[in-house]
N, C-alpha and C positions, 0 to 999 in steps of 0.2 A: 407447568412450564416443562418443555422437553429437555432432554439431555443435550441436544445440539444447541439449543438456545442458552443453556447454562455455560457451555464452552465459549459461546460468543460473549456472554457477560463477563466471563473471566478475562477475555481479551480486552474488553472495555475497561475493566478495573485495573488491568496491568499498564494502561497508557499513562496515568499520572505517576505510577511507580517508575516507569521507564523515563519519564521527563525528569523526575528528581534525580535518578541515577545519572542521567546525561549531564545535568548541571554539576553534580558533584564530581563527575569524571573529568572535568576540566583541570582539576588539580590533584586527582587521585587515580593512578594507573589501574589499580585493582577495580575501581568502579567502572572503568572502560570495559573490562571483561563482564562485570555484572550487568552493565547496560546491554551488551551484546547478548548475554544469556536471557535477560528479560525480553528483549525484542525478538530473539529467536524462538523462545517458548510461546510468546504471544502470536508470532507468525504461524507456528505449527498448529495452534488451536484453530486457525482458519481451515487447515486441511482436515483436522479431526471433526470439527462441527459439520463441515460439508459432507464428509463421508458418513457420519452418523445420520444426518438428516436424510440423505438419499437411501442408505441401506435399510434404515428402520422406519422409513416413511414418516419422518418427523419434520417435514417441510411445513412451516407455518408462516402466516403473514408477519408476525413479530420477527421471526428469524430472517425473512426476506428483507425486512427493514433494517434490523440491527447488524446483520453480517456485513453488508457492504459499507455501512456507516463505520463500524469498528475497523475495517480494513483501511478506509480512507483516513480516519483520524490517526491511527497508528503510524501509517506511512507519512502523512503530512507532519506529524509531530517530529519524526526523525529528520525529514527534509528541512523543516523550519529551523531546527537546531543546527544542522549542517550549514544552512544558509547564513544563520547568525554568525557562525564561526568562519565564514568565508570558504567553506569546503564544497558548497553546492550553489551553483549560480542561480540568481533570481529568475532568469529567463527559463531555466529548466523547471523550477517550481511553478512558474506561471503556466507552462505547458500542461503540467499535471492538474493544476487547479482549473484551467479553462476546460480541459477534457472532462473532468469530473462534473463541473457545473453544466456543461453542454449535454452530457449523457443523462444527467438527472432531469434536465429540462425536457429532453426528448422523451424520456420515460413518463414524465408527468403528462405531456401532451398525449402520448399514446394511451396512457391509462384513462384519460378523460374521454377517449374515443373507444374505450372497451378493449384495447389491445395491450397485451403484456409483452414487453421486450425482455426476453431471458438473457442471462449473461452469455456472451459469445465466447468461443474458444480463444480469440485474440485477447479478450479482456482477462481471461484466466492466465494466459501467458504473460500479459502485462503485469498482473499482480505478482506472479511467481518471480519474474525477472526483477521487479522493483523490490520485493522483500529480500530476495537473495542478494541483490546488489547492495542494499542498505546494510545487510549483515556483513558483507565484505568491507564496506566503508567503516563500519563500527570496529571490525577486527583490525583493520589497518591503522586505527588510531592508537593502538596499544604500543607502548615503548618497545616491546619485544619485536614487533613487526618493523618498526622504524629502524631498530638496530640491525635486523637481518636484511631488510630490503633497501634501506636508504630512502631518503625523502623524495628524490626525483622519481624513482620507480613507483612509489606510492601515489604520487600525483598523477602519473600516467594511468595507473590502474583505476584511480578515482574517476578520471576523465572517461575511461572506457565504460565504467559503470554508469556514469551520468549519460553518456551517449546511448547506451542500451536502454536505460529507463526512458529517455526522451523518444527514442525511435519506436519502442513498443507502445508507448502511450499515444503517440501520434497515429501509428498504424491502427491501433484498436479503435481510436476515436473516429478516424475516417471510415473504417469498416462498419462501425455501428450506424453511422449516418448513411453510408451507401446502401446498407441492407434495410434500414428502417426509416429513412428520411421521408418516405411517402406519407407517413402519418402527419407530417407538417403541411401537407397540401390540403387546402380546403376543398371538399367535394360537395359544394352547395349547388 
């Protein structure tokens, strides 16, 4: 097993820890910071494993499978918690889910035709915006931020984050299909 894959596995194992911290953070302000730290560290492992995989030629089929899966599950875990708490609208979560299922389906069809659809630049931007945005939302939950910024400003910032996540998700989904949709056409 490569070093890059080990970092990906660390991210996967941090997801249940993050979820537990998030649940406890409902009643414990310190756990809000712990949740942010766990999510932030898990997000950073995405940068580290990708860098290691490319720099040291550690790109493997297992890594190609686990890395995007770990990203999706980490992000969806945070969004689902925020959705449960009324901080993240269900329509925005559905945009993310539909995009992920659609791109996965597109990749499966392409794979069946012997074509590999690599991660595009817009997909990487979407991931970065989403992870950074969720970190901001996690930080804004802390009582210190509420005291400093006030509830109304925090709601505005949260909506800006949600809009950025939705916009980059939609854009990257459309771009993937615009660039790779030809694999859906039967050439018989």
